[in-house]
C-alpha positions as CSV (number, residue, x, y, z in Angstrom):
1,M,-29.5,-1.2,-16.6
2,N,-28.6,2.1,-15.5
3,S,-25.5,4.0,-16.6
4,A,-24.2,4.0,-13.1
5,S,-24.0,-0.1,-13.1
6,A,-23.0,-0.1,-16.4
7,A,-20.2,2.1,-16.5
8,L,-19.1,-0.2,-13.4
9,L,-19.1,-3.6,-15.1
10,P,-21.1,-4.2,-18.2
11,V,-23.5,-7.6,-18.9
12,N,-22.0,-8.7,-22.1
13,A,-20.2,-11.5,-24.1
14,V,-17.3,-9.7,-22.8
15,L,-18.1,-10.1,-19.1
16,G,-18.5,-14.0,-20.0
17,W,-15.2,-14.6,-21.6
18,V,-13.4,-12.6,-18.8
19,L,-15.1,-15.1,-16.3
20,A,-14.0,-18.2,-17.9
21,V,-10.1,-17.3,-18.1
22,L,-10.2,-16.3,-14.6
23,L,-12.0,-19.3,-13.4
24,A,-9.4,-21.7,-16.0
25,V,-6.7,-19.6,-14.7
26,A,-7.9,-19.7,-10.5
27,V,-8.2,-24.3,-11.2
28,T,-5.3,-24.2,-13.5
29,V,-3.3,-22.6,-10.6
30,T,-4.5,-24.4,-7.8
31,A,-3.9,-27.8,-9.7
32,V,-0.4,-27.4,-10.9
33,A,0.8,-26.0,-6.8
34,R,-1.3,-28.8,-5.6
35,L,-2.9,-26.3,-3.3
36,S,-4.8,-29.6,-1.5
37,P,-4.9,-31.0,2.1
38,E,-3.8,-34.2,0.1
39,Q,-1.5,-32.4,-2.4
40,G,-3.2,-33.6,-5.2
41,F,-6.4,-32.1,-7.7
42,G,-9.2,-32.6,-5.3
43,R,-9.0,-28.5,-4.4
44,A,-9.0,-27.7,-7.7
45,R,-12.1,-29.5,-8.9
46,G,-13.6,-27.6,-5.6
47,V,-12.4,-24.2,-7.2
48,L,-13.9,-25.1,-10.6
49,A,-17.3,-26.5,-9.0
50,A,-17.5,-23.3,-7.0
51,G,-17.4,-21.0,-9.6
52,V,-19.8,-23.0,-12.0
53,R,-22.6,-23.4,-9.0
54,A,-21.6,-19.6,-8.5
55,A,-22.7,-18.8,-11.8
56,V,-25.6,-21.2,-11.5
57,Q,-27.0,-19.8,-8.3
58,L,-26.9,-16.3,-9.0
59,A,-28.2,-16.8,-12.0
60,A,-31.4,-18.4,-10.3
61,V,-31.4,-16.0,-7.7
62,S,-31.2,-13.0,-10.2
63,A,-34.5,-14.6,-11.7
64,A,-36.4,-15.0,-8.5
65,I,-35.3,-12.4,-6.1
66,G,-38.2,-10.0,-7.8
67,W,-40.9,-11.7,-6.9
68,V,-39.3,-13.2,-3.3
69,V,-39.0,-9.4,-2.0
70,H,-42.4,-8.3,-2.8
71,H,-44.1,-11.6,-0.7
72,G,-43.9,-11.7,2.7
73,T,-44.0,-15.0,2.9
74,A,-41.3,-16.0,0.4
75,V,-38.7,-13.4,2.5
76,L,-38.9,-15.9,5.3
77,G,-38.5,-19.0,3.2
78,F,-35.6,-17.2,1.3
79,L,-33.9,-16.2,4.9
80,F,-34.4,-20.0,6.1
81,L,-33.1,-21.3,3.1
82,M,-29.8,-18.9,3.1
83,Y,-29.7,-20.2,7.0
84,A,-29.6,-23.9,6.0
85,V,-27.3,-23.4,3.3
86,A,-24.7,-21.7,5.6
87,V,-25.3,-24.3,8.4
88,R,-24.5,-27.3,6.1
89,T,-21.8,-25.7,4.7
90,A,-20.2,-24.9,7.8
91,G,-20.9,-27.9,9.7
92,R,-19.2,-30.3,7.0
93,R,-16.6,-27.9,6.4
94,I,-15.4,-28.6,10.0
95,T,-16.6,-32.1,11.1
96,S,-17.5,-35.2,8.7
97,D,-19.7,-36.5,10.8
98,S,-23.3,-36.6,12.4
99,T,-22.3,-33.8,14.6
100,W,-22.2,-31.2,11.4
101,W,-25.6,-29.9,12.5
102,W,-24.1,-28.3,16.1
103,A,-23.1,-25.5,13.4
104,A,-26.6,-24.3,13.4
105,L,-26.1,-22.7,17.2
106,P,-23.4,-20.5,16.1
107,I,-24.6,-19.0,13.1
108,A,-28.2,-18.3,14.8
109,A,-26.7,-16.8,18.2
110,G,-24.7,-14.2,15.9
111,V,-27.4,-13.7,13.2
112,L,-30.7,-13.7,15.2
113,P,-30.2,-11.2,17.6
114,A,-28.4,-8.6,15.0
115,V,-31.5,-8.8,13.0
116,T,-33.7,-8.6,15.7
117,L,-31.8,-5.6,17.2
118,L,-32.0,-3.7,13.6
119,L,-35.7,-5.1,13.2
120,A,-36.6,-3.4,16.6
121,T,-34.8,0.0,16.6
122,G,-36.2,1.0,13.0
123,L,-32.9,1.1,11.3
124,L,-33.7,-1.8,9.0
125,P,-36.7,-2.1,7.1
126,P,-38.8,-5.1,7.2
127,R,-38.8,-5.6,3.8
128,G,-37.0,-7.9,1.7
129,I,-34.8,-5.6,-0.9
130,A,-33.5,-4.6,2.5
131,L,-33.8,-7.7,5.1
132,I,-32.7,-10.3,2.6
133,P,-29.3,-8.5,1.5
134,V,-28.3,-7.5,5.4
135,T,-29.2,-11.1,6.5
136,G,-27.1,-12.7,4.0
137,I,-24.4,-10.5,4.8
138,L,-24.5,-11.3,8.6
139,I,-25.3,-14.6,7.9
140,G,-22.5,-15.3,5.5
141,G,-20.1,-13.3,8.3
142,A,-20.9,-16.0,10.9
143,L,-20.7,-18.9,8.2
144,T,-16.8,-18.2,7.6
145,A,-16.2,-17.4,11.3
146,T,-17.7,-20.4,12.6
147,V,-15.4,-22.3,10.2
148,L,-12.1,-20.9,10.7
149,A,-13.2,-21.7,14.3
150,G,-14.1,-24.8,14.2
151,R,-11.5,-25.9,12.0
152,Q,-8.8,-24.5,13.9
153,S,-10.0,-25.4,17.4
154,V,-10.0,-28.8,16.4
155,A,-7.0,-29.4,14.7
156,T,-5.0,-27.7,17.5
157,L,-6.9,-30.2,20.6
158,Q,-6.2,-32.8,17.8
159,Q,-2.2,-31.3,17.6
160,R,-1.8,-30.4,21.2
161,H,-3.6,-33.6,22.8
162,G,-0.3,-33.7,25.3
163,E,-1.3,-30.5,26.8
164,V,-4.8,-31.3,27.1
165,E,-4.2,-34.2,29.3
166,A,-1.6,-32.1,31.4
167,G,-4.4,-29.9,32.4
168,L,-6.3,-32.2,33.4
169,A,-3.9,-33.9,35.2
170,L,-3.4,-30.6,37.2
171,G,-7.5,-31.0,38.4
172,L,-8.9,-28.6,35.1
173,G,-12.0,-30.2,34.1
174,E,-12.7,-31.7,30.3
175,R,-14.3,-28.4,29.0
176,D,-11.4,-26.1,30.7
177,A,-8.8,-28.2,29.6
178,R,-9.8,-28.0,26.2
179,I,-11.2,-24.3,25.9
180,E,-7.6,-23.1,27.4
181,I,-5.4,-25.0,24.4
182,A,-8.4,-24.4,21.9
183,R,-9.1,-21.0,22.6
184,P,-5.9,-18.9,20.9
185,A,-6.8,-21.0,17.7
186,A,-10.3,-20.2,17.5
187,S,-9.5,-16.2,18.2
188,D,-7.4,-16.4,14.8
189,A,-11.0,-16.5,13.0
190,L,-11.8,-13.1,13.8
191,V,-9.1,-12.0,12.3
192,P,-10.0,-11.5,8.4
193,G,-13.1,-9.5,9.9
194,L,-10.5,-7.2,11.6
195,D,-8.8,-6.8,9.0
196,Q,-11.3,-5.9,6.8
197,T,-13.0,-3.3,9.0
198,R,-9.6,-1.7,9.4
199,T,-8.3,-1.3,6.1
200,V,-12.1,-0.1,4.8
201,G,-11.9,3.0,2.2
202,L,-8.0,2.6,2.5
203,V,-7.4,-1.0,0.4
204,T,-11.3,-1.8,-0.2
205,L,-14.3,-0.1,-1.1
206,P,-17.0,-3.2,-0.1
207,G,-20.5,-4.5,-1.9
208,A,-22.4,-2.3,0.3
209,F,-20.9,1.1,0.1
210,V,-20.6,0.7,-3.4
211,G,-24.2,-0.9,-3.8
212,M,-25.2,2.5,-2.2
213,L,-23.5,4.6,-4.2
214,L,-24.7,3.0,-7.4
215,G,-28.2,3.2,-6.5
216,G,-27.7,7.3,-6.1
217,A,-27.3,7.6,-2.4
218,D,-24.6,10.0,-1.6
219,A,-21.5,9.6,-0.1
220,L,-22.0,10.0,3.2
221,T,-24.8,7.7,3.7
222,A,-22.9,5.1,1.8
223,G,-20.3,5.7,4.6
224,A,-22.9,5.8,7.2
225,V,-24.1,1.8,5.6
226,Q,-20.9,0.4,5.1
227,L,-20.2,1.1,8.6
228,F,-23.0,-0.5,10.2
229,V,-22.7,-3.6,8.4
230,L,-19.3,-4.1,9.3
231,V,-19.5,-3.1,12.9
232,A,-22.7,-5.6,13.3
233,L,-20.4,-8.3,11.1
234,M,-17.9,-8.1,14.0
235,A,-20.5,-8.3,16.6
236,V,-21.5,-11.3,14.6
237,Q,-18.4,-13.1,14.3
238,A,-17.4,-12.5,17.6
239,V,-20.3,-14.5,19.1
240,A,-20.1,-17.1,16.2
241,V,-16.5,-17.4,17.3
242,T,-17.6,-17.8,21.1
243,V,-20.2,-20.4,20.6
244,T,-18.0,-23.0,18.3
245,L,-15.3,-22.8,21.1
246,E,-17.7,-23.9,23.4
247,L,-19.7,-26.5,21.6
248,V,-15.9,-27.9,20.7
249,A,-14.5,-27.5,24.2
250,R,-17.5,-29.6,25.6
251,C,-17.4,-32.0,22.9
252,R,-20.6,-31.5,20.7
253,I,-18.9,-30.9,17.5
254,T,-16.2,-34.2,17.6
255,A,-15.2,-35.0,14.7
256,P,-11.8,-34.2,12.3
257,S,-12.2,-32.4,9.0
258,R,-12.3,-34.5,5.6
259,G,-9.1,-35.6,4.5
260,T,-7.2,-35.7,7.2
261,A,-6.1,-38.3,10.3
262,P,-5.5,-37.1,13.5
263,P,-3.4,-39.5,15.9
264,R,-5.8,-39.3,18.3
265,P,-9.6,-39.2,18.8
266,L,-11.0,-35.3,19.4
267,C,-12.8,-36.4,22.7
268,P,-11.6,-39.8,24.0
269,R,-14.2,-41.8,26.4
270,R,-13.1,-41.9,29.8
271,R,-12.4,-45.6,31.3
272,A,-14.1,-46.3,34.4
273,V,-11.4,-46.9,37.2
274,P,-12.0,-50.4,38.8
275,G,-13.8,-50.3,41.6
276,G,-14.9,-46.7,41.0
277,S,-18.8,-46.1,42.0
């Protein structure tokens, strides 16, 4: 371990105990406050499972990453694995039925053009040591934006079903009526990324910046890399939110998230008018 990383966070038994205590606090507070949709303990179990899963996954990735970054086929496979997990996670956060796989579209629509542009311009070298972390950051940002936009759009359409019907009565198409109601809620998915970008350097020093400094880069280079990551993330998330909103408005994503009981179906089937064509 180099001296810079050791000074930041030494990996020893104390770190393990502190992590265990922090995870226990997170689980206990979530359980006591019943911070779950059903006001039970489901979210507390989720926090515990997420913490344990993160430890196992990071241990596995840390063991494998040294080999993966030096093998082109393995790099591509690892990137696809990250993408597949992101799609599954985002889709299941939005919907509980078979339409979850549509989450693949907003994540790919945001990330693929951004990575292609970076590779084409030479800003991102086609090496695993650079490609994996940058692509992972962008996939993570697209995942978050897709989940927030999808969940909020679905919830809004369920709660404001009458306004959608009013739009239809005024002559709007079904897609247009839904998108007019869902758009403001979906746009809130951009807020976390905007706040992160607005406060960078003042409230937080993000991972890319700190990682560059620990790797020996000067502060100016580290700042430039972090700016690039933040701007790329805003572009990726804007695309992901737009595509997710379109999918919900067109009823490609149709079901409520788990644990909810909507008073009306999100996309009710229209009954044919008697005597109509």
